[in-house]
C-alpha positions in Angstrom: -18.9 -47.9 -11.3 -15.2 -48.6 -11.4 -13.3 -49.2 -8.2 -11.4 -46.2 -6.8 -13.8 -43.6 -8.1 -13.9 -41.9 -4.7 -10.2 -42.4 -3.9 -8.7 -39.0 -3.0 -5.7 -37.9 -5.0 -2.6 -37.5 -2.7 -0.3 -34.6 -2.8 -0.6 -30.8 -2.8 -2.3 -28.8 -5.5 -0.1 -27.1 -8.1 1.7 -24.1 -6.7 0.0 -21.5 -8.9 -3.4 -22.8 -7.8 -2.4 -22.6 -4.2 -1.2 -19.0 -4.5 -4.3 -18.0 -6.4 -6.6 -19.5 -3.8 -4.6 -17.9 -0.9 -4.7 -14.5 -2.8 -8.5 -14.7 -3.1 -8.8 -15.6 0.5 -6.6 -12.8 1.7 -8.5 -10.3 -0.6 -11.9 -11.3 0.8 -10.7 -11.1 4.4 -9.2 -7.6 3.8 -12.4 -6.3 2.1 -14.6 -7.7 4.8 -12.7 -6.0 7.6 -14.5 -2.8 8.5 -11.4 -1.1 10.0 -9.3 -1.9 7.0 -12.0 -0.7 4.7 -12.0 2.6 6.6 -8.3 3.0 6.1 -8.1 1.9 2.5 -11.2 3.4 1.0 -13.2 5.8 3.2 -10.5 8.0 4.6 -8.7 8.6 1.2 -12.1 9.3 -0.4 -13.2 11.8 2.2 -9.9 13.6 2.1 -10.0 13.9 -1.7 -13.6 15.2 -1.7 -13.2 17.5 1.3 -10.0 19.2 0.4 -11.0 19.5 -3.2 -14.3 21.1 -2.4 -13.2 23.3 0.5 -10.2 25.7 0.2 -8.5 24.7 3.5 -4.9 24.2 2.3 -3.1 26.4 -0.2 -2.1 23.9 -2.9 -0.7 26.5 -5.3 -1.9 27.5 -8.7 -4.4 25.4 -10.6 -7.3 23.3 -9.4 -6.9 21.7 -5.9 -7.9 18.3 -7.2 -4.9 18.3 -9.6 -2.6 18.5 -6.6 -4.6 16.3 -4.2 -5.4 13.4 -6.4 -1.8 12.1 -6.8 -1.2 12.5 -3.0 -4.4 10.6 -2.2 -3.4 7.8 -4.6 -0.1 7.6 -2.7 -2.0 7.5 0.6 -4.2 4.7 -0.6 -1.1 2.6 -1.4 0.3 3.3 2.0 -2.9 2.5 3.8 -3.2 -0.9 2.1 0.4 -2.1 1.6 1.7 -0.8 4.9 -0.9 0.0 7.6 -3.5 -2.6 6.6 -1.0 -5.4 5.9 1.0 -4.7 9.0 -2.0 -4.9 11.3 -3.6 -8.0 9.7 -0.3 -9.9 9.5 0.6 -8.9 13.1 -2.6 -10.4 14.5 -2.3 -13.5 12.2 1.1 -14.0 13.8 -0.2 -13.6 17.3 -3.1 -16.0 16.9 -0.8 -18.7 15.3 -2.3 -18.4 11.8 1.0 -17.9 10.2 2.6 -20.8 12.1 -0.1 -23.1 10.9 0.0 -21.8 7.3 3.8 -22.2 7.4 3.3 -25.9 8.1 0.9 -26.4 5.2 2.0 -27.4 1.6 2.0 -23.7 0.7 5.6 -22.5 1.0 6.2 -19.5 3.2 7.5 -17.4 0.3 4.3 -18.3 -1.6 2.2 -17.1 1.3 4.1 -13.7 1.2 3.5 -13.6 -2.5 -0.2 -14.2 -2.0 -0.4 -11.4 0.5 1.4 -9.1 -1.9 -0.9 -10.0 -4.8 -3.9 -9.4 -2.5 -2.5 -5.9 -1.8 -2.2 -5.3 -5.5 -5.7 -6.4 -6.2 -7.1 -4.1 -3.5 -5.0 -1.2 -4.8 -6.4 -1.6 -8.3 -9.9 -1.3 -6.8 -8.8 1.8 -4.8 -7.1 3.5 -7.8 -10.2 2.9 -10.0 -12.5 4.3 -7.3 -10.4 7.3 -6.5 -9.7 8.1 -10.1 -13.4 8.1 -10.9 -14.1 10.4 -8.0 -11.2 12.7 -9.0 -12.5 12.9 -12.6 -16.0 13.8 -11.2 -14.3 16.6 -9.2 -12.7 18.0 -12.4 -9.3 16.3 -12.4 -7.2 16.5 -15.6 -4.2 14.2 -15.3 -1.2 14.3 -17.6 1.9 12.3 -18.1 2.7 8.7 -19.0 0.5 6.0 -17.5 3.4 3.5 -17.5 5.4 5.9 -15.2 2.4 6.0 -12.8 2.2 2.2 -12.8 6.0 1.9 -12.1 5.8 4.4 -9.2 2.7 2.6 -7.7 4.5 -0.8 -7.9 7.7 0.6 -6.3 5.6 2.3 -3.6 3.7 -0.9 -2.9 6.9 -2.9 -2.6 8.5 -0.3 -0.3 5.5 -0.1 2.0 4.9 -3.9 2.0 8.5 -4.5 3.2 8.1 -2.0 6.0 4.7 -3.4 6.9 5.9 -7.0 7.1 9.0 -5.9 9.0 6.8 -4.2 11.6 4.3 -7.1 11.8 7.1 -9.7 12.1 9.1 -8.1 14.8 6.6 -6.3 17.1 3.7 -7.6 19.2 0.3 -7.4 17.6 -0.9 -4.6 19.9 2.3 -2.6 19.3 1.9 -3.1 15.6 -1.7 -1.8 15.7 -0.6 1.3 17.6 2.6 2.0 15.6 1.0 1.4 12.2 -1.8 3.8 12.9 0.5 6.4 14.4 2.9 6.2 11.4 -0.1 6.5 9.1 -1.3 9.7 10.7 2.2 11.2 10.8 2.9 10.5 7.2 -0.5 11.8 6.2 0.4 15.2 7.7 4.1 15.3 6.8 4.4 13.3 3.7 3.2 15.8 1.1 -0.2 14.1 0.7 -2.4 17.1 1.6 0.1 19.8 2.7 2.8 20.7 0.1 6.3 20.0 1.3 7.3 23.6 0.5 5.0 24.7 3.4 7.5 23.2 5.8 10.8 24.8 7.0 13.7 24.3 4.6 15.6 22.2 7.1 12.7 19.8 7.4 11.9 19.6 3.7 15.1 17.7 2.9 14.3 15.1 5.5 10.6 14.7 4.6 11.5 14.3 1.0 13.4 11.1 1.7 10.3 9.4 3.2 8.6 6.8 1.0 5.2 8.5 1.1 6.8 11.8 0.1 8.7 10.2 -2.8 5.6 8.5 -4.0 3.2 11.5 -3.7 5.8 13.9 -5.2 6.7 11.4 -8.0 3.0 10.9 -8.9 2.4 14.6 -8.8 5.4 15.3 -11.1 3.9 12.9 -13.7 0.1 13.5 -13.3 0.1 17.2 -12.6 3.2 18.5 -14.4 3.6 15.9 -17.2 7.1 14.7 -16.3 8.2 11.6 -18.1 9.7 9.7 -15.2 10.8 11.2 -11.8 13.9 9.1 -11.4 15.0 10.7 -8.1 11.7 9.7 -6.4 11.8 6.3 -8.1 15.3 5.8 -6.7 14.2 6.7 -3.2 11.4 4.2 -3.4 13.8 1.5 -4.7 16.1 2.1 -1.8 13.2 1.7 0.7 12.1 -1.4 -1.1 15.5 -3.1 -0.8 15.9 -2.1 2.8 12.3 -2.9 3.9 12.1 -6.3 2.1 15.6 -7.2 3.1 15.0 -6.5 6.7 11.7 -8.2 6.7 13.2 -11.4 5.2 16.0 -11.4 7.8 14.1 -10.4 11.0 10.5 -11.7 10.4 9.4 -14.1 13.1 6.6 -16.5 12.3 5.7 -17.2 15.9 
């Protein structure tokens, strides 16, 4: 046996391997968390099944699932990219996890990239599950799949920026309360279950500027009405993305 066989190799692992390993870890932690699983999978699934099977809300002409499925997909993105990420990152910051990771060979921007990739992996699983359930309920989507993907990516970026901004500026307990409150408010007033045209005219214009409204209405335009690309909603999401990620990069505190 030659000398030096068991000598460790100094230096950090290649950056792509570090990001991939951190992404896998973040994904496993998210999927093992019962509270996050409730937000990301169970609540959207129950809403889709309940409101599709029971005529509680007037969703207009056509099958209820055709209206509800795009909104529930938007809700799934918000629950993972905003609510789940804000709460998890907020408590990681409180317990000093982010501070320790920030001192590791993994750059801070790479840690944020790994968190974003973890969100995207989780969303793929959510979309596949909710799509399968919607098809079982009689959903008949239309439109261009590439437009759907673009809207989902823009929505993920917008909600990720807002979630990181909240987690990096508020205390963990405040983040927990605020993220869940925002989730409930946007669930009711974001066009997910209740159509925006059911609200007063003065309120509709304001609600239409919310990221959840832009995402749900944009997905609905494509999947229900067959629109090519709802540029107005995409523009709103792009503005929220720039503002959210920009503010998070400026004000995020690691300790």
